[in-house]
NUMARTI-493679 format. One record per residue (C-alpha): x, y, z. Coordinates in nm, 3 decimals. Example, Ala and Ser with C-alpha at 12.3 -4.5 7.8 and 13.67 -1.06 7.14 Angstrom:
! NUMARTI-493679
1.230,-0.450,0.780;
1.367,-0.106,0.714;
This chain:
! NUMARTI-493679
7.391,2.806,1.885;
7.283,2.874,2.243;
7.453,3.142,2.448;
7.646,3.054,2.762;
7.474,3.241,3.045;
7.357,3.120,3.383;
6.994,3.014,3.378;
6.851,3.164,3.698;
6.473,3.189,3.736;
6.308,3.528,3.783;
6.130,3.526,4.122;
5.913,3.787,4.292;
6.096,3.730,4.622;
6.422,3.843,4.462;
6.277,4.194,4.437;
6.226,4.193,4.813;
6.575,4.059,4.880;
6.724,4.330,4.658;
6.526,4.608,4.827;
6.631,4.479,5.172;
6.997,4.505,5.071;
6.997,4.813,4.846;
6.701,5.022,4.969;
6.674,4.920,5.334;
6.574,5.265,5.462;
6.297,5.333,5.209;
5.961,5.276,5.373;
5.599,5.177,5.349;
5.383,5.432,5.532;
5.028,5.312,5.593;
4.708,5.478,5.702;
4.574,5.182,5.899;
4.226,5.038,5.937;
4.267,5.047,6.315;
4.355,5.417,6.299;
4.684,5.606,6.294;
4.994,5.581,6.076;
5.225,5.279,6.061;
5.582,5.296,5.929;
5.786,5.002,5.808;
6.116,5.006,5.620;
6.178,4.769,5.332;
6.431,4.592,5.553;
6.162,4.537,5.817;
5.912,4.431,5.551;
6.155,4.168,5.424;
6.195,4.020,5.775;
5.820,4.009,5.831;
5.758,3.861,5.485;
5.994,3.573,5.562;
5.811,3.511,5.890;
5.485,3.508,5.695;
5.633,3.261,5.448;
5.731,3.025,5.728;
5.382,3.055,5.877;
5.233,2.963,5.539;
5.459,2.662,5.516;
5.354,2.561,5.868;
4.993,2.569,5.743;
5.090,2.321,5.473;
5.079,2.571,5.188;
5.319,2.569,4.897;
5.354,2.556,4.521;
5.029,2.620,4.336;
4.808,2.677,4.642;
4.580,2.978,4.602;
4.587,3.217,4.898;
4.327,3.495,4.886;
4.354,3.849,5.018;
4.069,4.088,5.096;
4.247,4.403,5.207;
4.318,4.772,5.153;
4.652,4.925,5.055;
4.870,4.879,5.361;
5.188,4.724,5.496;
5.038,4.384,5.576;
4.895,4.352,5.226;
5.241,4.432,5.088;
5.388,4.150,5.301;
5.132,3.911,5.152;
5.236,4.023,4.802;
5.584,3.880,4.867;
5.539,3.611,5.130;
5.273,3.417,4.939;
5.447,3.386,4.601;
5.780,3.355,4.782;
5.689,2.998,4.886;
5.546,2.918,4.541;
5.183,2.980,4.633;
4.953,3.214,4.437;
4.854,3.554,4.578;
4.488,3.585,4.480;
4.365,3.941,4.538;
3.988,3.974,4.587;
3.807,4.296,4.501;
3.569,4.381,4.790;
3.361,4.602,4.561;
3.237,4.302,4.363;
2.891,4.167,4.429;
2.847,3.885,4.683;
2.759,3.650,4.397;
3.080,3.737,4.212;
3.295,3.700,4.524;
3.158,3.357,4.613;
3.198,3.244,4.252;
3.559,3.367,4.237;
3.665,3.208,4.567;
3.512,2.878,4.461;
3.646,2.890,4.106;
3.997,2.978,4.225;
3.996,2.701,4.484;
4.133,2.928,4.757;
4.281,2.754,5.064;
4.314,3.054,5.299;
4.163,3.403,5.311;
4.361,3.691,5.466;
4.128,3.984,5.537;
4.132,4.333,5.686;
3.907,4.419,5.983;
3.681,4.617,5.749;
3.581,4.302,5.563;
3.514,4.067,5.854;
3.134,4.132,5.839;
3.137,4.067,5.464;
3.328,3.740,5.506;
3.094,3.632,5.788;
2.796,3.690,5.559;
2.950,3.495,5.271;
3.113,3.220,5.478;
2.822,2.972,5.430;
2.876,3.000,5.052;
3.257,2.976,5.072;
3.432,2.636,5.058;
3.394,2.445,5.386;
3.769,2.400,5.426;
3.860,2.767,5.370;
4.072,2.904,5.656;
4.073,3.266,5.773;
4.345,3.503,5.896;
4.250,3.853,6.014;
4.508,4.121,5.935;
4.543,4.280,6.279;
4.706,4.236,6.619;
4.571,4.068,6.932;
4.453,4.397,7.083;
4.223,4.460,6.786;
4.121,4.103,6.713;
3.741,4.104,6.682;
3.481,3.857,6.797;
3.387,3.671,6.483;
3.177,3.380,6.361;
3.444,3.288,6.106;
3.557,2.934,6.196;
3.903,2.910,6.355;
4.000,3.265,6.258;
4.368,3.338,6.324;
4.533,3.667,6.420;
4.795,3.774,6.167;
5.038,3.930,6.413;
5.022,3.626,6.642;
5.094,3.406,6.340;
5.407,3.607,6.256;
5.522,3.623,6.619;
5.534,3.242,6.630;
5.798,3.232,6.353;
6.156,3.346,6.303;
6.285,3.485,5.974;
6.547,3.218,5.910;
6.430,3.131,5.561;
6.593,3.091,5.222;
6.340,3.148,4.947;
6.277,2.820,4.763;
6.371,2.777,4.397;
6.115,2.694,4.131;
6.064,2.761,3.761;
5.996,3.123,3.668;
5.682,3.005,3.486;
5.533,2.914,3.828;
5.210,3.101,3.899;
5.259,3.393,4.140;
4.939,3.601,4.129;
4.575,3.574,4.034;
4.332,3.859,3.966;
3.982,3.826,3.823;
3.815,4.070,3.589;
3.500,4.232,3.723;
3.275,4.019,3.504;
3.066,4.295,3.344;
3.014,4.056,3.053;
2.963,3.698,3.174;
3.132,3.545,3.478;
3.457,3.692,3.610;
3.770,3.558,3.440;
4.103,3.500,3.610;
4.437,3.641,3.492;
4.705,3.406,3.628;
5.043,3.584,3.646;
5.379,3.406,3.649;
5.686,3.507,3.847;
5.859,3.587,3.518;
5.576,3.817,3.405;
5.561,4.008,3.735;
5.939,4.062,3.753;
5.949,4.176,3.389;
5.652,4.404,3.455;
5.830,4.557,3.756;
6.130,4.628,3.532;
5.900,4.766,3.260;
5.733,5.006,3.503;
6.057,5.102,3.674;
6.228,5.187,3.346;
5.927,5.371,3.202;
5.827,5.576,3.509;
6.159,5.703,3.640;
6.009,6.035,3.747;
5.771,5.859,3.988;
5.995,5.568,4.075;
6.349,5.631,4.200;
6.543,5.647,4.525;
6.413,5.917,4.755;
6.077,5.958,4.578;
5.748,5.910,4.767;
5.463,5.753,4.574;
5.101,5.711,4.676;
4.924,5.424,4.497;
4.555,5.507,4.528;
4.495,5.234,4.274;
4.425,4.935,4.501;
4.647,4.637,4.566;
4.331,4.428,4.525;
4.315,4.515,4.155;
4.575,4.445,3.885;
4.881,4.457,4.110;
4.821,4.825,4.194;
4.951,4.895,3.842;
5.284,4.735,3.929;
5.371,4.971,4.213;
5.388,4.688,4.470;
5.682,4.537,4.284;
5.838,4.838,4.108;
5.864,5.058,4.419;
6.079,4.819,4.627;
6.288,4.744,4.318;
6.366,5.113,4.262;
6.389,5.226,4.626;
6.072,5.435,4.611;
5.882,5.479,4.938;
5.514,5.390,4.926;
5.250,5.598,5.105;
4.946,5.374,5.147;
4.607,5.546,5.192;
4.427,5.246,5.342;
4.046,5.265,5.333;
4.016,5.646,5.324;
4.009,5.749,4.957;
3.803,6.068,4.974;
3.948,6.401,4.859;
4.016,6.550,5.206;
4.185,6.232,5.337;
4.402,6.197,5.028;
4.500,6.566,5.043;
4.596,6.546,5.412;
4.806,6.231,5.370;
4.980,6.373,5.062;
5.063,6.690,5.252;
5.184,6.528,5.574;
5.393,6.260,5.399;
5.533,6.484,5.124;
5.398,6.269,4.842;
5.552,6.351,4.504;
5.365,6.109,4.274;
5.025,5.944,4.295;
4.855,5.686,4.074;
4.481,5.627,4.044;
4.157,5.641,3.844;
3.988,5.966,3.729;
3.711,5.954,3.990;
3.970,5.976,4.269;
4.143,6.274,4.110;
3.814,6.454,4.057;
3.765,6.432,4.433;
4.118,6.555,4.500;
4.073,6.846,4.258;
3.757,6.950,4.441;
3.951,6.950,4.769;
4.235,7.149,4.612;
3.988,7.415,4.501;
3.840,7.436,4.851;
4.183,7.478,5.011;
4.320,7.704,4.741;
4.635,7.499,4.679;
4.765,7.155,4.592;
4.956,6.935,4.839;
5.296,7.105,4.863;
5.518,6.832,4.715;
5.276,6.682,4.460;
5.447,6.687,4.121;
5.314,6.396,3.915;
4.986,6.208,3.864;
4.936,5.889,3.670;
4.575,5.860,3.556;
4.440,5.532,3.422;
4.162,5.278,3.457;
3.935,5.482,3.232;
3.984,5.776,2.999;
4.069,6.104,3.169;
3.892,6.415,3.046;
4.117,6.675,2.887;
3.982,6.930,3.135;
4.101,6.715,3.428;
4.449,6.681,3.278;
4.461,7.055,3.208;
4.346,7.136,3.561;
4.638,6.953,3.721;
4.889,7.074,3.463;
4.784,7.432,3.546;
4.877,7.357,3.909;
5.225,7.247,3.807;
5.144,6.875,3.838;
5.268,6.671,3.541;
5.002,6.423,3.427;
5.081,6.089,3.268;
4.777,5.929,3.105;
4.822,5.550,3.108;
4.636,5.251,2.970;
4.638,4.880,3.041;
4.428,4.584,3.149;
4.417,4.325,3.425;
4.522,4.078,3.155;
4.839,4.283,3.088;
4.978,4.283,3.445;
4.846,4.565,3.374;
5.054,4.848,3.215;
5.044,4.872,2.836;
5.100,5.234,2.735;
5.221,5.550,2.910;
5.179,5.914,2.816;
5.532,6.034,2.880;
5.642,6.300,2.634;
5.991,6.327,2.489;
6.196,6.647,2.542;
6.110,6.746,2.184;
5.738,6.697,2.249;
5.759,6.891,2.574;
5.882,7.190,2.373;
5.566,7.190,2.157;
5.297,7.456,2.210;
5.078,7.398,2.516;
4.773,7.301,2.311;
4.967,7.032,2.124;
5.120,6.898,2.447;
4.772,6.870,2.599;
4.646,6.685,2.291;
4.925,6.429,2.323;
4.875,6.392,2.698;
4.505,6.327,2.638;
4.588,6.015,2.436;
4.669,5.689,2.612;
5.037,5.738,2.535;
5.290,5.514,2.366;
5.361,5.147,2.421;
5.584,5.034,2.702;
5.884,4.813,2.629;
5.784,4.447,2.566;
5.424,4.543,2.477;
5.332,4.513,2.107;
5.017,4.674,1.964;
4.810,4.618,1.650;
4.468,4.730,1.531;
4.249,4.522,1.300;
3.925,4.585,1.112;
3.611,4.370,1.124;
3.768,4.121,0.880;
4.079,4.087,1.096;
4.301,4.282,0.858;
4.572,4.496,1.015;
4.523,4.870,0.990;
4.805,5.121,0.944;
4.939,5.327,1.233;
4.855,5.655,1.065;
4.650,5.825,1.336;
4.324,5.803,1.140;
4.262,5.433,1.073;
4.074,5.262,1.356;
4.006,4.905,1.460;
4.000,4.669,1.754;
4.318,4.683,1.959;
4.519,4.363,2.009;
4.827,4.324,2.230;
5.102,4.072,2.291;
5.409,4.043,2.510;
5.562,3.852,2.803;
5.342,4.042,3.051;
5.016,3.962,2.863;
4.803,3.657,2.946;
4.790,3.365,2.704;
4.439,3.275,2.826;
4.223,3.265,3.139;
4.260,3.047,3.445;
4.051,2.730,3.416;
3.828,2.878,3.143;
3.900,2.721,2.805;
3.609,2.885,2.624;
3.707,3.236,2.729;
4.072,3.163,2.651;
3.994,3.053,2.297;
3.781,3.361,2.224;
4.037,3.603,2.367;
4.338,3.501,2.154;
4.346,3.544,1.776;
4.508,3.313,1.519;
4.840,3.498,1.549;
4.849,3.462,1.929;
4.750,3.822,2.012;
4.508,3.913,2.293;
4.193,4.106,2.193;
4.130,4.399,2.426;
3.779,4.495,2.311;
3.894,4.855,2.274;
3.850,5.049,1.951;
4.157,5.262,1.880;
4.389,5.436,1.640;
4.768,5.458,1.661;
4.960,5.756,1.525;
5.283,5.740,1.326;
5.463,5.854,1.641;
5.314,5.560,1.831;
5.048,5.743,2.037;
4.750,5.521,2.117;
4.410,5.689,2.107;
4.127,5.471,2.237;
3.803,5.598,2.089;
3.576,5.365,2.287;
3.509,5.019,2.416;
3.354,4.828,2.127;
3.037,4.775,2.330;
3.015,5.146,2.420;
3.013,5.283,2.066;
2.679,5.431,1.962;
2.553,5.348,1.613;
2.313,5.614,1.490;
2.179,5.613,1.136;
2.472,5.404,1.017;
2.730,5.636,1.174;
2.941,5.557,1.478;
2.950,5.803,1.770;
3.227,5.779,2.026;
3.084,5.816,2.375;
3.432,5.903,2.503;
3.464,6.198,2.265;
3.132,6.345,2.378;
3.214,6.285,2.746;
3.553,6.450,2.711;
3.400,6.762,2.561;
3.119,6.774,2.817;
3.365,6.746,3.108;
3.527,7.069,2.992;
3.207,7.258,3.083;
3.233,7.413,3.432;
2.878,7.307,3.525;
2.960,6.933,3.487;
3.148,6.748,3.763;
3.129,6.403,3.602;
2.936,6.243,3.319;
2.875,5.942,3.097;
2.720,5.907,2.753;
2.508,5.602,2.670;
2.291,5.491,2.380;
1.913,5.467,2.406;
1.690,5.309,2.139;
1.547,5.530,1.865;
1.273,5.420,1.618;
1.439,5.588,1.317;
1.811,5.615,1.394;
1.850,5.285,1.586;
2.040,5.450,1.872;
2.088,5.804,1.997;
2.326,5.940,2.266;
2.206,6.068,2.604;
2.436,6.259,2.840;
2.401,6.156,3.206;
2.572,6.425,3.413;
2.654,6.504,3.775;
2.624,6.884,3.806;
2.898,7.096,3.958;
2.654,7.378,4.044;
2.311,7.389,4.205;
2.114,7.478,3.894;
2.302,7.381,3.578;
2.180,7.528,3.251;
2.129,7.249,2.995;
2.101,7.498,2.710;
2.439,7.643,2.801;
2.587,7.292,2.794;
2.429,7.225,2.454;
2.572,7.549,2.318;
2.916,7.445,2.447;
2.889,7.108,2.268;
2.739,7.245,1.946;
3.057,7.434,1.870;
3.260,7.112,1.876;
3.029,6.830,1.761;
2.845,6.760,1.440;
2.468,6.785,1.470;
2.421,6.407,1.449;
2.678,6.357,1.730;
2.492,6.583,1.974;
2.320,6.417,2.274;
1.944,6.409,2.229;
1.895,6.474,2.600;
2.086,6.576,2.914;
1.985,6.405,3.238;
2.119,6.536,3.570;
2.181,6.289,3.853;
2.331,6.310,4.202;
2.599,6.052,4.127;
2.702,5.790,3.873;
2.723,5.416,3.944;
3.079,5.286,3.966;
3.223,4.948,3.879;
3.428,4.746,4.123;
3.742,4.916,3.989;
3.615,5.274,4.028;
3.510,5.332,3.667;
3.168,5.466,3.571;
2.947,5.163,3.508;
2.781,5.213,3.171;
2.636,4.864,3.206;
2.441,4.982,3.512;
2.339,5.304,3.335;
2.214,5.114,3.030;
1.999,4.896,3.255;
1.863,5.199,3.441;
1.774,5.382,3.120;
1.671,5.078,2.915;
1.314,5.210,2.885;
1.407,5.577,2.868;
1.194,5.783,2.631;
1.369,6.061,2.443;
1.200,6.400,2.432;
0.995,6.456,2.118;
């Protein structure tokens, strides 16, 4: 027997309509590319998004058309997030940190019709334009006063495009399974692969995030998403913030510690979300100034594992840290490190241990771990295996890539993450490594994440990565690549620090100091680049 409820499709534009009516005064504050601060209420954003939608329709764009964006976190990018899917088109966010080869491949593979781009990226687009599709159109996200001279063919000015339209638009109806967004993985193994989100998935994800993160997301709160809109939906903040009435403080292109600190202070930011490398820079600025931004009360750290020392450092400042995990293919939130009242009453050391895990699953996200034979492993906190996920916010395959789709989904319909993990009886996920980052030495597995986490607790190390190098007897041995926090770090002191916490066979065979570590397009340390750099590295005798 079927129930008797109205069958209304879930649409991304409905979030905007709701925020216009219920949270009209909440705002998007943007540090702009042109310079200065721009303020726009959700009511104003809704009007401008409808004008954008009409402009897209005037360009002949509609259901299924891919519309690319190449932009920082700002008010115009937010308008694209709603205006594009609002008319049934697909908002395809491009990551400007990808290589030129990856960008040209992605634009061609996606079949993009139009590219909206910030002023920053005009030179990049001009360079790549000969490799882009001949019929690709360009819109520069600025006003007439700042419109640059450009070789891009028939480039349009965004503000002029909006000025030519009124906002008399009723959002069209379509099935909730209609594609709404497209984001490609960074392609560290093979070509980039596209995660194609539906309207249903993005609305459910906004509800998932809004319900799970009520401390960051609620009326009157001010949230800074340092995680970019050009990657994995800015962890859902673009949709969850308007839904919950949370104001967004957008940092634009300036993501260094001093700029983040100043914007947090001036705009009274309470919560901020981003990757560990960003928060390392903020912590350095906090130490220079002798205090945190006055209203900062919560950080969400994700993208890669956060060192326990980083979590402890912010907790000591009175900033609650939520360690999160997810993937582009999961829209992207999967787990969140929010402790229950009972867990918050535990001793400080136990609280820190729990906060250093990846947290517990969000609603609608199922987790399982399997061994090499594909057999499920118990959630007992000690058994490990490859992590698989499923749920309505998880991809069922990759856009226009049958081979990758088939290899990603197991016989039960679960998505394989490539992460090696354990899950405790209480549901806490502990990712021990990416499967390709584990180090096999003499038949024993060494977790690079465990060694990195311990090394980061040493005051002479600002950042680090552990990689495997070949060894004639043991097959592989770990090497610690570290960015020093002092002028003359003492490697023996670091070894002594590690020896008290690692077995002898887990100890790095060498410590190499470098000025900086290579980063991936999403701000993570690139172990792929490090492995290439040190492919011929000779261990000390």
